[in-house]
N, C-alpha and C positions, 0 to 999 in steps of 0.2 A: 689489077690497079693501073690507072693511067700513068704514064711517065712523059715529061716534057712538057711544051706550051702548045697551045693552037695559035694559028696566025692571029685572031683577035688578041688574044693574052699577050702575044708578042709586041703587037702593035700598041697596046694600052700601056705595058711595062715600058718599052722604049720612048712613048710619049712623056711618061712621068719622069722618067729618068733625064730627057732632055730639058723638060720644065724646071726640074730640080737643079740641073747644071746652070742653065741660063739665070734662074735666081741668083744661084750661089755667086756667079761671076759678075752680075750686077752690084748685089750687096757687098762681095768682097772688094769690088772696085772702090765703093763708098767709104765702108767702114774697117775695111782690112780682111787678112785672111782668116783669121779665127771667126769673124763673123759670117763670112763666106761659108767656111765649114760648117757653121752651125746652121746656116740658112738652107742647105743642101736637104738633109732630112726632114727639117721643119716645113718647108715648102713642098715635098712630097706628102707628107702627112695631112697638110691643109688642102691640097687638092684632092686626096682621096676622101677626107671627111666632107668638103664640099660637095664631090659627086654623090656620095652616099646620101646626103641631105637632100639633094634635088631629086635622087632616084625615088627615095621614101616618100618624098613630098608628091610627086608624079604618080606613085602608086596610089596614095591617099586619094588624089582627085580623080583618077580615072577607073580605078576598080570599084565594083558594086560592094557595098558592105553585106549584102545578102543575096543570094542567086536568085535567078528565076524560079517560079515554083515548078511543081510536077508537071504540070499542063502547059508550062511556058508562057503564061498569060500575065502573072503577077510580078511586079518588079520589086527588087530588093534594095534600091537606092535609098540610104536613110537621109541623104540631102535633099532629097525630091518631097515637097510638102505634100503631096498627093499620092505618098508611097502606098504600096498594096498590102503591106504586113501590119498586122496588129500584134501587141505582146500579150499572152494570157499567162496568168500565175497558175501553176498547177503543183501544190506542195512546196517544196522548196526550190522548184525549178520554173525558169521561164520559157515559154513556148513560143514560137513565131507563128502565127496563124495568117495564112495568105486569104485573100477574098473567095477563092474557089473551096476553101474549107479544109485544106491540108495543113496538118500541124507537124512542125519542125522544131528540133531542138540542136541549138550550137553548142559544141563542146570543143573547145579550141579552135583548130582550123578546120574542124569538120561540122558538115550541116548534116544531121540525121533526121529522115522522115520518122514521125511517130505513126505507128497503125493504130488501130481501132482497139486493139487489146492492149494498147500501152507499151508494146515491144518497139524496139528500135531497128530501122532499116537504113544501110548505108545509103546515102543520097550523093552528096558532092563534098570535096574538100577544098580548103583554098591553097593552090600552089603558089609557090613562089615566083612574082613577077608574071603570072599566066592567068590569073583570075582564078575561077572555079572550075576544076576537073572532076572527072567521074571518081567515086569513092569505090575502092575495091576491098578494103580491109573489112573485117568482120565488126560489128558493131561492138562498142564496150558494155561491160555488164552494168546493170541498173540504168 
């Protein structure tokens, strides 16, 4: 288990603390000590929530919804009107079928390749803030 802060985490925490202190002093000077004390944690919480909102919005804008196919020819960007995946219903499941003919099934963050016999093969999984990375876990049953 890791102990302590990395340099980046220390800089971020110091910047948040300085922001909270600056807002608390400014608010305290205008509305009094109690308002300044209340503004300190509220300003830090607001800054963290604002940063998280921007980070998730950036992820939504830049990361592809579906990865490239096995041949790396078909794009998976659902915002593209000329996207290369079509959706096919197979029983209760929906499969993503690329223009190359490969079939895929998305289960949570995992993107599994459906073989000809219907079995699932690990292909890629969605990593946090990293896009699609190689999946090494065994496929789920079913």
